[in-house]
ROTOR-946842 format. One record per residue (C-alpha): residue number from 1; z, x, y. Coordinates in steps of 0.25 Angstrom, whole numbers. Layout:
N
     i       z       x       y
   NUM       Z       X       Y
...
This chain:
462
     i       z       x       y
     1       1       0       0
     2      -4       5      13
     3       9      10      21
     4       9       0      33
     5      24       2      37
     6      20      13      48
     7       9       5      53
     8      14      -9      53
     9      17      -9      68
    10       4      -1      73
    11      -1     -14      78
    12      12     -19      83
    13      15     -20      97
    14      29     -25     100
    15      32     -34     113
    16      29     -27     125
    17      42     -31     131
    18      56     -34     124
    19      63     -35     137
    20      76     -27     131
    21      83     -41     128
    22      87     -46     114
    23      75     -56     116
    24      66     -45     119
    25      71     -36     107
    26      70     -48      98
    27      55     -51     102
    28      51     -36     100
    29      59     -37      85
    30      52     -51      82
    31      38     -46      86
    32      41     -33      78
    33      45     -41      65
    34      34     -52      66
    35      23     -40      67
    36      31     -32      55
    37      31     -46      47
    38      16     -49      50
    39      12     -34      44
    40      21     -35      34
    41      16     -49      28
    42       1     -43      30
    43       5     -31      21
    44      13     -40      11
    45      -1     -48      11
    46     -10     -36       8
    47       0     -31      -3
    48      -1     -44     -11
    49     -16     -44      -9
    50     -17     -30     -15
    51      -8     -35     -27
    52     -16     -46     -28
    53     -30     -38     -28
    54     -24     -28     -39
    55     -20     -40     -48
    56      -5     -37     -47
    57       2     -50     -51
    58      14     -47     -41
    59      15     -51     -26
    60      25     -48     -16
    61      33     -57      -6
    62      43     -55       4
    63      55     -63       4
    64      67     -62      13
    65      65     -46      17
    66      61     -42       3
    67      48     -40      -5
    68      47     -48     -18
    69      38     -46     -30
    70      31     -59     -35
    71      25     -60     -49
    72      25     -68     -62
    73      33     -61     -72
    74      40     -63     -86
    75      52     -72     -85
    76      64     -65     -79
    77      76     -64     -89
    78      83     -78     -91
    79      72     -84     -83
    80      63     -96     -88
    81      51    -102     -84
    82      50    -117     -83
    83      36    -118     -87
    84      39    -110     -99
    85      31     -97     -96
    86      37     -83     -98
    87      33     -79     -83
    88      37     -82     -70
    89      34     -79     -56
    90      46     -71     -49
    91      48     -64     -36
    92      55     -50     -38
    93      63     -44     -27
    94      64     -29     -28
    95      72     -27     -15
    96      60     -23      -7
    97      61     -25       8
    98      50     -33      14
    99      45     -22      23
   100      32     -14      22
   101      38      -3      14
   102      43     -13       4
   103      31     -19       3
   104      24      -5      -2
   105      36      -5     -12
   106      33     -20     -15
   107      19     -18     -18
   108      22      -6     -27
   109      31     -14     -35
   110      22     -25     -36
   111      12     -16     -42
   112      22     -11     -52
   113      26     -25     -56
   114      11     -29     -57
   115       8     -18     -67
   116      21     -23     -76
   117      15     -37     -75
   118       1     -33     -80
   119       7     -24     -91
   120      15     -35     -95
   121      26     -25     -94
   122      35     -32     -84
   123      50     -34     -88
   124      62     -39     -79
   125      69     -25     -75
   126      81     -24     -66
   127      70     -21     -55
   128      63     -35     -56
   129      75     -42     -59
   130      80     -39     -45
   131      92     -30     -49
   132      87     -17     -44
   133      83     -24     -30
   134      99     -30     -29
   135     103     -16     -31
   136      93     -11     -21
   137      99     -20     -10
   138     113     -14     -13
   139     110      -2      -3
   140     120       5       6
   141     120       7      20
   142     117      22      18
   143     105      19       8
   144     100       9      18
   145     100      19      30
   146      90      28      23
   147      80      16      23
   148      84      10      37
   149      73      18      45
   150      61      12      36
   151      68      -1      36
   152      70      -1      52
   153      55       3      54
   154      49      -5      42
   155      48     -17      52
   156      47     -10      65
   157      37      -1      73
   158      41      14      75
   159      42      16      91
   160      51      24      99
   161      59      11     102
   162      60       7      88
   163      64      21      83
   164      75      21      94
   165      80       9      90
   166      81      14      75
   167      88      25      79
   168      98      17      86
   169     100       8      73
   170     100      20      64
   171     112      26      71
   172     119      13      70
   173     116      12      56
   174     123      26      53
   175     135      23      62
   176     138       9      56
   177     131       7      42
   178     129      20      35
   179     138      19      23
   180     138      18       8
   181     141       3       9
   182     131      -7       3
   183     123     -15      13
   184     126     -30      13
   185     129     -40      23
   186     144     -38      22
   187     143     -23      24
   188     133     -24      36
   189     143     -33      44
   190     154     -23      41
   191     147     -12      46
   192     144     -20      59
   193     159     -24      61
   194     163      -9      62
   195     156      -9      75
   196     164     -15      87
   197     155     -11      98
   198     146     -23     102
   199     134     -15     105
   200     134      -6      94
   201     138     -18      84
   202     125     -26      89
   203     117     -15      87
   204     122     -11      73
   205     119     -26      70
   206     104     -23      72
   207     104     -12      61
   208     113     -21      52
   209     101     -32      54
   210      91     -23      50
   211      99     -18      37
   212     101     -32      33
   213      87     -37      35
   214      82     -25      28
   215      90     -28      16
   216      90     -43      17
   217     104     -46      19
   218     107     -59      25
   219     118     -57      36
   220     121     -61      49
   221     126     -52      59
   222     127     -61      72
   223     142     -63      71
   224     144     -48      72
   225     138     -46      85
   226     147     -42      97
   227     146     -45     111
   228     143     -34     121
   229     153     -30     131
   230     148     -29     145
   231     145     -16     148
   232     148     -10     162
   233     138      -3     169
   234     138       5     182
   235     125       0     188
   236     122       8     201
   237     117       1     214
   238     106       7     222
   239     114      16     230
   240     120      22     219
   241     107      23     212
   242     101      31     223
   243     113      40     225
   244     114      44     210
   245     100      49     209
   246     103      63     213
   247     113      65     203
   248     104      72     193
   249     100      82     203
   250     114      85     206
   251     118      87     191
   252     107      96     188
   253     106     104     201
   254     120     106     204
   255     125     108     189
   256     125     124     185
   257     126     120     171
   258     111     115     171
   259     101     124     167
   260      90     129     177
   261      79     124     169
   262      83     108     169
   263      89     109     184
   264      77     100     188
   265      80      89     177
   266      88      81     187
   267      74      77     192
   268      71      70     178
   269      83      62     178
   270      82      59     192
   271      68      52     189
   272      75      45     177
   273      86      40     186
   274      76      36     197
   275      67      28     187
   276      79      21     181
   277      84      17     194
   278      71      12     200
   279      64       6     189
   280      76       1     181
   281      70       7     169
   282      76      10     155
   283      79      25     153
   284      69      25     141
   285      59      19     149
   286      58      31     158
   287      57      41     147
   288      48      34     136
   289      34      35     141
   290      36      33     156
   291      23      32     164
   292      24      42     175
   293       9      42     176
   294       9      28     181
   295      23      30     189
   296      16      41     197
   297       3      35     198
   298      -4      31     212
   299      -6      18     207
   300       8      15     204
   301      10       9     218
   302      23       0     215
   303      30      12     209
   304      31       5     195
   305      35      12     182
   306      29       9     168
   307      38       8     156
   308      31      11     144
   309      28       1     133
   310      36       9     122
   311      49       5     130
   312      59      -5     126
   313      53     -17     133
   314      38     -12     134
   315      29      -9     145
   316      33     -13     159
   317      30      -8     174
   318      42      -7     182
   319      44      -8     197
   320      54      -1     204
   321      66      -9     207
   322      68       0     219
   323      55       5     224
   324      61      15     234
   325      67      23     223
   326      55      27     218
   327      54      37     230
   328      68      39     232
   329      70      45     218
   330      58      52     218
   331      53      45     205
   332      38      50     206
   333      42      65     208
   334      31      71     199
   335      41      83     195
   336      52      73     191
   337      42      66     183
   338      37      77     175
   339      51      83     172
   340      54      69     167
   341      42      67     159
   342      45      81     152
   343      60      78     150
   344      61      63     147
   345      47      58     142
   346      38      60     129
   347      48      55     118
   348      41      53     104
   349      54      48      97
   350      65      38     101
   351      75      49     100
   352      68      57     110
   353      68      45     119
   354      81      42     118
   355      86      56     120
   356      79      56     133
   357      84      42     138
   358      98      49     134
   359      95      61     144
   360      93      52     155
   361     107      46     153
   362     114      59     150
   363     109      64     163
   364     114      52     170
   365     127      55     164
   366     127      69     167
   367     122      67     182
   368     134      59     184
   369     126      46     187
   370     136      34     187
   371     128      25     178
   372     118      25     166
   373     102      25     167
   374     102      11     162
   375     111       6     174
   376     100      10     183
   377      92      -1     176
   378     103     -11     177
   379     103      -8     192
   380      89     -11     193
   381      91     -25     186
   382     103     -28     196
   383      95     -22     208
   384      83     -32     205
   385      92     -43     205
   386      99     -39     218
   387      85     -37     224
   388      81     -52     220
   389      70     -46     211
   390      65     -59     201
   391      72     -56     188
   392      59     -57     180
   393      53     -47     189
   394      65     -38     188
   395      67     -39     172
   396      53     -37     170
   397      54     -24     178
   398      66     -20     170
   399      60     -23     157
   400      68     -34     151
   401      70     -48     151
   402      75     -58     162
   403      86     -61     153
   404      89     -46     152
   405      88     -44     166
   406      97     -55     169
   407     108     -50     160
   408     107     -36     165
   409     110     -38     180
   410     120     -49     177
   411     128     -40     167
   412     128     -29     177
   413     129     -36     190
   414     142     -31     196
   415     150     -36     207
   416     143     -25     216
   417     130     -31     213
   418     135     -46     215
   419     141     -41     229
   420     127     -36     233
   421     120     -48     227
   422     129     -57     236
   423     127     -48     249
   424     112     -48     247
   425     113     -63     246
   426     122     -65     257
   427     114     -55     266
   428     101     -63     262
   429     108     -75     266
   430     112     -69     279
   431      99     -65     283
   432      93     -78     279
   433     103     -85     288
   434      99     -75     299
   435      84     -78     297
   436      87     -94     297
   437      94     -91     310
   438      83     -84     317
   439      73     -93     312
   440      81    -104     319
   441      82     -96     331
   442      68     -93     332
   443      64    -108     329
   444      73    -112     341
   445      68    -102     349
   446      53    -106     347
   447      56    -121     349
   448      62    -117     363
   449      50    -109     366
   450      41    -121     362
   451      48    -130     371
   452      48    -121     383
   453      33    -119     380
   454      31    -134     380
   455      38    -135     393
   456      29    -124     400
   457      17    -131     395
   458      22    -144     400
   459      25    -138     414
   460      11    -132     415
   461       4    -144     410
   462       9    -152     422
């Protein structure tokens, strides 16, 4: 059988945007699963057609996540046929998972069973009675760990994003599940109960669901999810954003421990800081295939930044939330951009990409920036709200849904932001009142002038 596992997603393009929300992720997973199942069904049909052409009296069916062989066989021990025949049609489960790798194995088993039937040599062994399949399902977490990567990518396209996600899942598997315990519904739940952090627990549940699905274990983890505690973020205001941009230069130029050959590296992280602050980008979006050719192009009259399609929420063109910062932060400095491209772009693996994202965070920390890179993104969401930018326009610019956008700025909309919003609102109201008074005064003056003009015309017409 042709090996299609590595090519099954070649013609698949996931939804361009997942918007970063649960619903967006669900849409992405659903599209991936639908594509996979369509391809799998096509391959299953081809396998059965090959068996039929080869006159193999066995077919393959998919049932509840496993593959079964269907054939007319001599009666199973202690079984009868109501029509009095000494044969009967059976479905044989060999514990083969319903994926493309499993399909290869199932086809081989079908040919083997077909030969036994043709030669009239078939007998009911443990293998065909299902005893071996039952024992095969008694697998430990350590044993399944060796299969985990193949299982995970059997239904997913390998990309930088999916490989990065897998590395996270693999790490959680090692920390929580890896043991000599047998895998079943109870052991999966018990492992989850050892994790008390809501964020980690809910991530580990994702791994547990993959394990359960692969082994056809019927289990519900919904009652084990934990609510996240609200995380306090130090969202900087515009004044603080501007004042902190030179911290990188201070660190590199005023620290005797910094080697001479990297003294100019402050330009790399100042540029990263400026891009994050001005455009509200995710850190990964500035190191994963940034389009600096467009950014520097004379045709880019609105100073937009193009996010590559391979990022979390696909391609988008981003307008600056504060246009003046493009010049203030010297974002189009050719030397800084070349240094940035050499140091932080060109990743070929998810590990390399993650390492470069972490470099930005580490430089924020070592330069004494009092907030994290992602806080600049949240600052843009709040700034857009205070500026009165329509929610749909702001959320599209940030590359997430209106729901996510609202959730972000409400979650981090502190008392100072409320004070500023009220002051701006009251200032606007006061300004409106002043304009109304001025209009009323001008109308009164206009009426007076019209009356005076009428009197003048009357006197001179007599």
